[in-house]
C-alpha positions in Angstrom: -22.9 39.5 21.5 -26.3 39.3 19.2 -29.4 39.1 21.2 -30.9 35.8 21.9 -34.2 36.2 23.1 -36.4 38.8 25.5 -38.2 36.3 27.2 -38.5 36.7 30.7 -35.5 35.6 33.1 -36.7 33.0 35.8 -36.2 33.9 39.2 -33.6 31.6 40.2 -30.7 31.4 42.4 -27.3 29.9 42.0 -24.6 28.0 43.9 -21.4 27.9 41.9 -18.1 26.7 42.1 -15.1 28.6 40.6 -12.1 26.2 39.9 -8.3 27.6 39.1 -7.5 26.8 35.6 -4.7 23.9 37.2 -7.7 21.6 38.1 -8.5 21.3 34.6 -6.8 19.0 32.0 -5.3 19.9 28.6 -6.8 20.5 26.2 -9.8 22.2 28.3 -7.3 24.3 30.2 -5.7 25.7 27.3 -9.4 26.6 26.2 -10.4 28.2 29.7 -7.1 30.2 29.9 -8.3 31.8 26.4 -11.5 32.2 27.1 -10.7 33.9 30.5 -8.9 36.8 28.3 -12.1 37.4 25.9 -13.7 40.6 26.9 -17.5 39.5 25.7 -17.9 36.6 27.7 -21.7 36.2 28.4 -23.7 36.8 31.3 -26.2 34.0 33.6 -29.1 36.0 32.1 -27.6 35.2 28.6 -27.6 31.2 29.4 -31.3 31.4 30.9 -32.5 33.3 27.7 -30.9 30.6 25.4 -32.5 28.0 27.3 -35.8 29.5 27.6 -35.8 30.0 23.7 -35.4 26.6 23.2 -38.1 25.4 25.2 -40.4 27.9 23.4 -39.5 26.7 20.1 -41.7 24.2 18.0 -41.1 21.6 18.9 -39.2 22.4 22.2 -35.8 21.6 22.8 -35.3 20.8 26.3 -31.7 20.0 26.5 -29.1 21.5 24.2 -27.6 19.6 21.4 -24.3 20.7 22.1 -22.3 21.4 25.7 -21.7 24.8 26.0 -18.3 26.1 25.7 -19.1 29.1 27.9 -18.1 29.7 31.6 -18.3 32.3 34.2 -14.8 33.9 35.2 -13.4 35.3 38.2 -9.9 36.6 39.1 -8.9 37.3 42.8 -4.9 37.4 44.0 -3.9 36.8 40.5 -5.4 33.5 40.0 -7.9 33.1 37.3 -10.8 30.7 38.5 -13.6 29.2 36.0 -16.8 28.0 36.5 -17.9 26.2 33.4 -21.9 26.7 32.4 -22.3 22.9 31.5 -25.6 23.6 30.6 -26.4 20.1 28.6 -25.5 18.3 31.7 -27.7 20.7 34.0 -30.7 20.3 31.5 -30.5 16.6 31.6 -30.5 16.6 35.5 -33.0 19.2 35.6 -35.6 17.0 33.3 -35.5 14.4 36.2 -36.7 16.6 38.7 -39.8 18.4 36.6 -42.2 15.4 37.6 -41.8 16.5 41.1 -42.4 20.2 40.4 -45.4 20.2 37.9 -48.5 18.2 37.4 -48.6 15.7 35.0 -51.0 17.4 32.5 -48.8 20.4 32.6 -45.7 18.6 32.2 -47.2 16.7 29.4 -48.1 20.1 27.8 -45.0 21.5 27.9 -42.5 18.4 27.1 -44.6 15.8 25.4 -43.6 12.3 27.1 -42.0 11.1 23.9 -39.6 13.9 24.2 -38.8 13.2 27.8 -38.3 9.6 27.2 -35.9 10.5 24.3 -34.0 12.9 26.2 -33.6 10.5 29.4 -32.4 7.9 26.8 -29.7 10.4 25.4 -28.6 11.3 29.1 -28.1 7.2 29.8 -26.0 6.9 27.2 -23.9 10.0 27.7 -23.9 9.1 31.5 -21.9 5.8 30.3 -19.2 7.7 28.6 -19.0 10.3 31.5 -19.7 8.3 34.3 -18.0 11.1 36.4 -19.1 14.3 35.0 -20.8 16.7 37.9 -22.0 20.5 37.4 -20.2 23.6 38.8 -23.6 25.3 39.0 -26.7 24.3 41.1 -29.7 26.2 40.6 -32.9 27.0 42.9 -36.3 28.4 41.7 -37.9 30.9 44.0 -35.6 30.6 47.0 -31.9 30.1 48.0 -32.1 26.8 50.0 -31.3 27.3 53.6 -28.6 24.8 53.6 -26.4 26.9 50.8 -26.1 30.0 53.7 -24.1 27.6 55.9 -21.5 27.9 53.4 -20.5 31.3 53.8 -20.7 34.1 56.2 -22.4 37.7 56.5 -18.8 39.3 56.1 -18.8 37.9 52.6 -21.9 39.4 51.6 -21.9 41.7 48.7 -25.2 43.8 47.7 -25.1 46.2 45.1 -28.5 48.0 44.2 -26.9 49.2 40.8 -24.5 47.2 39.7 -24.0 49.7 36.4 -25.7 50.9 33.7 -28.0 48.7 32.0 -27.2 45.8 34.9 -29.4 44.3 37.2 -28.7 44.4 41.0 -26.2 42.2 42.7 -26.7 40.3 45.9 -24.0 37.6 46.3 -21.6 35.4 49.0 -18.1 34.3 48.0 -15.9 32.2 49.8 -12.8 30.0 49.6 -13.4 26.4 49.4 -11.8 25.7 52.6 -13.9 27.9 54.4 -17.1 26.4 52.9 -15.8 22.7 53.9 -15.3 23.6 57.5 -18.4 25.7 57.7 -20.2 22.3 56.5 -18.4 20.2 58.9 -18.9 22.4 61.9 -22.9 22.7 61.0 -23.3 19.1 60.5 -21.9 18.6 64.2 -24.3 21.0 65.5 -27.2 20.1 63.5 -27.0 16.2 63.8 -26.5 16.5 67.8 -29.8 18.7 67.6 -32.0 17.7 64.7 -31.1 14.1 63.8 -32.1 13.5 59.9 -33.9 17.0 59.5 -34.1 18.2 55.5 -31.5 20.7 56.6 -29.2 18.0 57.5 -30.0 16.0 54.4 -29.0 19.1 52.2 -25.9 19.9 54.0 -24.8 16.6 53.7 -25.4 16.3 49.7 -23.7 19.7 49.2 -20.9 18.7 51.1 -20.3 15.7 49.2 -20.4 17.7 46.3 -18.2 20.2 47.4 -15.3 17.6 48.0 -15.4 16.9 44.1 -13.6 20.2 43.2 -10.3 21.5 43.4 -8.9 22.9 47.1 -8.2 26.3 46.1 -11.5 26.7 44.2 -14.1 29.4 45.3 -17.9 29.0 46.4 -20.4 31.6 45.8 -24.0 31.7 46.3 -25.7 34.4 44.2 -29.6 35.5 44.3 -29.8 35.8 40.6 -33.1 36.4 39.2 -34.2 36.6 42.9 -33.5 40.4 43.1 -36.2 41.4 40.7 -38.7 39.6 42.9 -37.8 41.1 46.3 -38.0 45.0 47.2 -34.6 46.8 47.5 -35.5 47.8 51.1 -36.0 44.1 51.8 -32.7 43.1 49.9 -30.9 45.5 51.9 -32.0 44.1 55.3 -31.5 40.4 54.3 -29.1 38.8 56.5 -29.8 35.2 55.9 -26.2 33.9 56.2 -26.0 35.6 59.7 -29.4 33.9 60.6 -28.1 30.8 59.6 -25.1 31.0 61.6 -26.4 32.5 64.6 -29.2 29.6 64.5 -26.3 27.2 64.3 -24.4 28.6 67.1 -27.4 28.7 69.1 -28.2 24.6 68.5 -24.4 24.2 69.5 -24.7 26.2 72.6 -27.8 23.8 73.5 -30.3 27.5 73.3 -33.2 26.0 71.5 -35.1 29.4 71.9 -32.7 31.5 70.0 -32.3 28.8 67.5 -35.8 28.9 67.0 -36.0 32.6 66.5 -33.5 32.8 63.5 -35.4 30.0 62.0 -38.5 31.7 62.3 -36.9 34.6 60.6 -35.7 32.9 58.0 -38.6 30.8 57.0 -40.8 34.3 57.1 -38.4 35.4 54.8 -38.2 33.4 52.4 -42.0 32.0 52.3 -42.8 35.4 51.1 -40.8 34.7 48.2 -41.9 31.6 47.5 -45.1 32.7 47.3 -44.6 35.0 44.9 -44.6 32.1 42.6 -48.2 31.6 42.6 -49.1 35.2 42.4 -51.0 36.5 39.2 
């Protein structure tokens, strides 16, 4: 594959859903079946490099003109599952969040208002034709949202400091959809009883609704992505955030507020240190 760009890849994490081929209608199913047999499939870093190359062009291209035909592919127990990139849809959705993330002068300098208005209008027209569209990937910068860890368990944790020659480290969790949904339901019961409408509850409700839109034989993945470059290897090795979240929820279920607070404090301290790197020189 030709090199797209040498720009630095952002420190982003990902929540992905891999659906079995049976979940897709024809002719899309045939496309993904053929795609899965390719040996030159791009990586998540290739996707980010393409997006960043568009943003630094003149004028910037905040959203691809055409939807991506790429996907991530996994095969387990003889079943091929794919996670379509849907880069264009995710780009549109990310545009709607920029106003909350950047000061107005910075946002106007990066993406002029007239360009943002045109992009928003394009999205509205597209949504009329595709009212049920949803992404297979959610992205978060400089953190892994704590409610994502509710979906997985420490036993599903995979950390590979060296994934192979020329490949970055890997830190991810991957679980079956049925397990992720079960953990969402159990977690919500415990959290609602103890915390009412806390942000953690709101986030878990949102992600739970999203998961319901996918095939029940899907896989759910929490991937640290580019965050592996922001955290020292020894800290990654000691990172058991899913276990801390599970411990905190179980403590709430048992009415042990002190143990729940200790688990939460570990999580906050770990992820606060990472988020602070966003503002370091």
